[in-house]
N, C-alpha and C positions, 0 to 999 in steps of 0.2 A: 602180099609182100610187105615187109617192114623196111623202112629206110631210116637212117639216122644221120643227122648233120651235127658236126662238132666244130666249134670255132674257138679261137683264142686270139687275144689281143696282147701284143708284146710292145711295151713302150717304156721309155726311160726319160730321165731328166734331160732337157735339151739345153746344152751349154750356150748355143748361139742365141737363143731367145730368153733363157733364164726361166722358162716354164717347167714346172714339175710335171711328172707323168699325169698326175691327177688333174692339173690345170689343163693340160693338152687334151686329154680324152673327154673332159666334160665341156670345156669351153668351145672347142672346135666343132663338136656335134651341134651345138646351138648355132654357131656361125654358118655351118653348112646348110642347116635347115632354113635359116634366115635368108640365105642366098637363093635357095629354091623358091621361097615364098615371094621374095622381091621380084623374081623373074616370072612369077605367076605359074610355077611348075607344080604347084600343089593345089588341091581342092580348097575352096573357101570354107571357112568355119572350123569348128573343133574336130580335127581328124587325127587319129593316132599316127605317129611317125611311120610305123610299119605299114600303114595303109596309104599314107600320103605320097610316098616316094618308093618306086621299085627298089628292092634290096640291092640289086647289082649296081644301080645308078648311085645309091648312097655309098656303097663300098668303093666305087671308083673315085668319088670325091674324097673319101676318107684316105685312100692310098695316095692321092695327089699331095697330101699334106705330110707324107712320110710315115704314116702309121703301118706297122707290121701286123696285118690282120690275116690269120691263117684259117682256112675253112676246108673241111674234108667231109665227104659223103660216103656212107657204106650201106650196103643192102643186107 
């Protein structure tokens, strides 16, 4: 069986903060990971993001910040 996952991130300039889409999608990623690290929710050492935090947990934090992340799965 073959499964496929597709994802898309839709983001725009934020008038309330003045952040461009590029600033929002790169800066917040680092802030989210820094929060996980400060709460000791990641392994110690050099661990890739995709292994340090479960994907769904990261997506939940991402969505809390107003990002429109769409994911679909097909078989």
